[in-house]
C-alpha positions in Angstrom: -3.7 30.8 -34.3 -6.4 28.2 -33.3 -4.5 25.5 -35.3 -1.3 26.3 -33.3 -3.2 26.0 -30.0 -4.8 22.7 -31.1 -1.4 21.4 -32.2 0.1 22.2 -28.8 -2.8 20.5 -27.0 -2.5 17.3 -29.1 1.3 17.3 -28.7 0.9 17.6 -24.9 -1.6 14.7 -24.8 0.7 12.6 -27.0 3.7 13.2 -24.6 1.5 12.3 -21.6 0.2 9.1 -23.3 3.7 8.0 -24.1 5.3 8.8 -20.7 2.4 8.0 -18.3 2.7 4.2 -18.4 6.3 4.5 -17.3 5.5 6.3 -14.1 4.1 4.4 -11.1 2.9 7.2 -8.9 1.1 6.6 -5.6 2.8 3.2 -4.9 4.4 2.9 -1.6 6.5 -0.1 -2.6 7.0 -2.5 -5.5 6.1 -5.7 -3.7 4.0 -6.9 -0.8 3.9 -10.1 1.2 0.4 -11.7 1.4 -1.2 -14.9 2.7 -2.6 -15.6 -0.8 -2.2 -14.4 -4.4 -5.1 -11.9 -4.0 -4.0 -10.5 -0.6 -7.4 -11.3 0.8 -6.4 -13.7 3.6 -5.3 -12.5 7.0 -1.6 -12.9 7.6 -1.6 -12.1 11.3 -3.1 -10.4 14.3 -1.0 -7.7 16.0 -1.3 -5.5 19.1 -0.2 -1.9 19.1 2.7 -1.3 21.5 2.5 2.5 21.1 0.1 5.1 19.8 0.2 6.0 16.1 -1.4 9.0 14.4 -2.1 8.7 10.7 -0.4 11.3 8.4 -3.1 10.9 5.7 -6.1 8.8 4.6 -3.9 5.9 3.4 -2.7 5.3 7.0 -4.3 3.8 10.1 -4.4 5.6 13.4 -4.5 3.5 16.6 -3.7 3.6 20.3 -1.5 1.4 22.4 -3.3 -1.9 23.1 -5.5 -1.9 19.9 -5.8 -5.1 18.0 -5.0 -4.8 14.2 -5.6 -7.5 11.6 -2.8 -7.6 9.0 -3.5 -8.4 5.3 -0.2 -7.6 3.7 3.3 -6.4 4.5 5.3 -4.1 2.2 8.6 -5.4 0.9 11.1 -4.3 -1.7 11.5 -0.5 -1.8 9.8 -0.2 1.6 9.7 -2.7 4.3 8.7 -0.5 7.2 4.9 -0.6 6.6 2.2 -3.2 7.0 -1.5 -2.9 6.0 -4.4 -3.9 8.1 -7.7 -3.1 9.7 -9.2 -2.1 13.0 -13.0 -2.6 12.8 -14.0 -1.1 9.4 -10.9 1.2 9.1 -8.1 0.0 6.7 -4.7 1.5 6.2 -0.9 1.3 6.4 1.0 1.5 9.7 4.6 1.2 10.8 5.5 -2.3 11.7 7.7 -1.2 14.6 4.6 0.2 16.3 3.1 -3.3 16.8 3.8 -6.8 18.1 2.6 -9.9 16.3 0.3 -12.0 18.6 -1.0 -14.6 16.2 0.0 -15.9 12.8 -2.8 -17.0 10.5 -0.9 -17.6 7.2 1.5 -20.4 7.3 2.6 -19.9 3.7 3.2 -16.3 2.5 3.6 -15.1 -1.1 5.4 -12.1 -2.5 3.1 -10.2 -4.9 3.8 -7.2 -7.1 2.0 -4.0 -6.1 1.9 -2.5 -9.6 0.4 -3.5 -12.9 2.7 -4.5 -15.8 2.2 -2.5 -19.0 
C-alpha cells in the first residue's frame, strides 16, 4: 500500500514538472513598453484625473491630482494598465485614470514580461 501511495505522489510530481513550464500564471500581459531594456528608467510623469482604489496589492491607489511616475506600460494581451509609483508605493493602475504631463523617455522598447523556457 505504501508503494502505491509513493507511486501516486511521484506521478503527480512528474505531471506538474512537465506541465508547469507551459503555464504563465500571474502575468497581467505578455509584453510591456519600457524606456530601457531593464524597465528601470522613467517613461513619463502623469497626473491622476480621478480617484482610483486598488483591488489588490499589485495595484496602486491614488486620488485625483496625485502625481505618478510611470516605469512601464502593458501591451499585447492587456493595454489598459500602466505601472508606476507614488512616493515608495509601486503598482499597476488604469491608464484612463491619468493624464500624461511630462515624457522622459524619447525612445521606448517593447519587452517580454515572461521568461522563455
